[in-house]
DRENVEX-15657 format. One record per residue: residue in three letters; x negated, z, y of N, C-alpha, C in turn. Coordinates in pm, 1 decimal. Atoms other than C-alpha are relative to their C-alpha. Example, Ala and Ser with C-alpha at 12.3 -4.5 7.8 and 13.67 -1.06 7.14 Angstrom:
BEGIN
Ala, -89.0, 0.0, -119.0, -1230.0, 780.0, -450.0, -90.0, 0.0, 120.0 $
Ser, 82.0, -6.0, -119.0, -1367.0, 714.0, -106.0, 77.0, 73.0, 109.0 $
// end
This chain:
BEGIN
Met, 64.2, 112.6, -110.5, 3485.0, -429.6, -778.4, -71.7, -113.5, -42.9 $
Lys, 112.9, 111.7, 90.8, 3331.7, -786.0, -858.2, -85.2, 1.2, 78.7 $
Pro, 143.8, 45.7, -15.3, 2972.0, -828.3, -819.1, 26.7, -80.0, 139.5 $
Gln, 7.9, 103.6, -94.9, 2947.8, -1032.4, -510.7, -154.5, -88.6, -18.1 $
Arg, 91.2, 98.4, 8.7, 2670.0, -1326.2, -567.2, -45.0, -28.3, 114.3 $
Ile, 112.0, 79.5, -136.8, 2396.5, -1372.4, -252.1, -107.1, -63.0, -48.7 $
Ser, 38.0, 121.7, 12.3, 2247.5, -1652.2, -220.4, -200.7, 72.7, 44.3 $
Arg, 142.7, -32.5, -70.5, 1849.3, -1611.3, -188.4, -75.2, 30.0, 143.6 $
Glu, -21.9, 66.7, -154.8, 1873.2, -1756.6, 149.1, 34.5, 129.9, 101.0 $
Gln, -65.6, -85.4, -3.7, 2067.0, -1444.5, 220.6, -32.1, 135.2, 6.1 $
Met, 44.0, -117.7, 11.1, 1874.6, -1213.6, 94.0, -113.0, 119.9, 107.5 $
Thr, 107.2, -29.4, -72.0, 1668.1, -930.0, 299.1, -148.1, -20.3, -88.1 $
Phe, 144.3, -38.6, 39.9, 1303.9, -884.6, 235.1, 17.6, 64.0, -124.9 $
Trp, 9.6, -96.2, 153.0, 1337.2, -574.9, 32.8, 97.7, -44.6, -151.9 $
Gln, -104.4, 46.1, 69.5, 1642.5, -716.2, -170.8, -108.4, -124.3, -102.0 $
Leu, -17.3, 106.3, 21.1, 1476.5, -1044.0, -243.3, -180.1, 92.6, -115.4 $
Val, 102.5, -58.8, 68.9, 1089.8, -797.5, -363.0, 58.5, 47.0, -142.1 $
Phe, -82.6, -67.8, 104.8, 1343.4, -589.7, -598.4, 59.8, -52.8, -107.9 $
Ser, -94.7, 77.3, 117.2, 1550.3, -874.1, -771.7, -147.7, -75.7, -40.5 $
Gln, 128.7, 59.6, 43.1, 1196.0, -1008.3, -856.3, -101.0, 117.0, -50.6 $
Ser, 107.1, -103.5, 81.5, 1038.8, -673.0, -1011.9, 7.9, -37.4, -101.2 $
Lys, -26.2, 3.1, 150.9, 977.6, -637.2, -1360.1, 78.8, 108.8, -47.2 $
Ala, -71.8, -121.3, 81.3, 1188.4, -310.2, -1376.2, 125.4, -87.1, 3.1 $
Asn, -162.9, 56.4, -20.9, 1492.5, -561.7, -1304.3, -16.0, -116.9, -85.0 $
Gly, 40.7, 141.8, 96.8, 1367.6, -823.6, -1541.6, -79.0, -124.9, -16.0 $
Ala, 57.5, 134.2, -88.6, 1222.1, -1078.5, -1356.6, -164.2, 3.6, -74.5 $
Pro, 149.5, 52.9, 94.1, 885.6, -1230.9, -1528.8, -88.4, 80.8, 76.7 $
Tyr, 124.0, -50.9, -57.1, 571.9, -1036.3, -1430.0, -176.7, -86.2, -75.7 $
Asn, 152.0, 49.4, 47.7, 176.0, -1211.0, -1473.8, -77.4, 131.4, 50.3 $
Gly, 73.0, -93.3, -38.1, 53.1, -872.9, -1300.7, -140.0, 8.2, -115.6 $
Glu, 104.5, -13.3, 75.3, -168.8, -809.0, -1617.0, -79.4, -92.4, -16.1 $
Thr, 80.5, 136.0, 33.4, -325.2, -1155.9, -1660.3, -57.9, -22.4, 129.1 $
Leu, 70.4, 63.2, -136.8, -402.8, -1204.9, -1278.4, -124.4, 32.0, -5.0 $
Pro, 155.7, -42.1, -14.5, -788.4, -1223.4, -1236.7, -60.6, 85.2, 58.7 $
Val, 73.0, -123.2, -68.9, -977.8, -939.9, -1137.0, -126.2, -25.5, 88.4 $
His, 91.2, 68.2, -88.6, -1180.5, -910.5, -836.4, -45.3, 129.7, 73.5 $
Pro, 57.1, -142.2, -10.5, -1406.6, -606.1, -795.8, -36.0, -18.8, 180.6 $
Trp, 8.2, 21.1, -177.7, -1386.4, -497.6, -380.7, -48.4, 162.8, -10.6 $
Asn, 112.1, -148.7, -62.2, -1601.1, -186.7, -235.5, 103.9, 7.1, 151.9 $
Trp, -47.8, -54.1, -121.7, -1464.1, -21.1, 85.4, -97.6, 1.2, 92.9 $
Pro, 94.7, 13.0, -104.0, -1603.9, -121.4, 388.8, -79.1, 79.8, 24.9 $
Ala, 85.5, -125.6, -16.2, -1916.1, 77.3, 459.2, -66.3, -23.5, 172.9 $
Asp, 60.2, 5.2, -126.5, -2091.4, 196.0, 806.8, 132.4, -71.3, 73.0 $
Thr, -29.3, 59.7, -71.8, -1769.9, 124.0, 985.8, 4.7, 99.8, 141.8 $
Tyr, 45.3, -58.8, -118.9, -1724.7, 229.8, 1338.2, 95.2, 167.9, 6.8 $
Leu, -98.3, -125.3, -26.9, -1434.3, 504.1, 1257.4, -82.4, 74.2, -140.7 $
Glu, 62.6, -158.5, 98.0, -1671.5, 696.6, 972.0, -135.3, 25.3, 84.9 $
Arg, 74.1, -19.6, -61.5, -1955.1, 666.1, 1231.8, 32.0, 90.8, 96.1 $
Lys, -37.0, -107.3, -86.3, -1719.4, 826.8, 1489.4, -11.0, 172.5, -59.5 $
Leu, -48.9, -66.7, 20.0, -1632.1, 1039.0, 1260.9, -125.0, 127.3, -65.5 $
Ser, 136.3, -50.7, 8.5, -1989.1, 1165.5, 1152.6, -57.7, 52.0, 76.5 $
Ser, 98.5, 10.6, -112.7, -2109.0, 1192.1, 1473.5, 79.4, 123.3, 108.9 $
Arg, -95.4, -74.7, -61.1, -1796.0, 1459.7, 1580.6, -38.0, 134.2, -72.5 $
Pro, 31.0, -123.6, 102.0, -1874.3, 1842.2, 1424.2, 196.5, -1.4, -48.1 $
Ile, -154.2, -65.5, 40.5, -1573.1, 1955.3, 1217.3, 59.8, 97.2, 79.5 $
Val, -99.8, -98.0, -61.9, -1299.8, 2135.1, 1392.1, 23.5, 164.4, -19.0 $
Arg, -32.4, -204.1, 59.7, -1172.4, 2425.6, 1148.0, -178.9, 52.2, -17.6 $
Glu, 120.1, -68.2, 25.6, -1553.3, 2484.2, 1065.4, -88.6, 69.3, 99.8 $
Arg, 44.2, -50.3, -81.9, -1611.0, 2564.3, 1391.0, 91.3, 100.2, 72.5 $
Ser, -143.3, -182.5, 4.5, -1240.8, 2792.8, 1459.6, -33.6, 86.1, -84.0 $
Leu, 21.4, -67.0, 190.9, -1350.4, 2933.9, 1116.7, -136.2, 116.8, 64.1 $
Ala, 118.7, -71.4, 4.3, -1684.7, 3045.4, 1275.4, 11.4, 115.3, 96.5 $
Ser, -19.1, -70.8, -110.9, -1529.1, 3196.1, 1631.0, 66.7, 141.8, -66.0 $
Asn, -137.1, -141.4, 61.4, -1292.8, 3432.4, 1426.1, -73.1, 138.0, -75.3 $
// end
């Protein structure tokens, strides 16, 4: 069976992603991209909620 050529307009998102991947021979410049330091957000709503609630596992182990 002869492979079919699909135009870029007909490709799905993931077909485009994989066709442009380094593993498939596409050029890749990820190693040369500028580095931007990034930190996780601190003192978020979720962190405050989690720290204010008792840990359920410890409570259930203490009752045994």
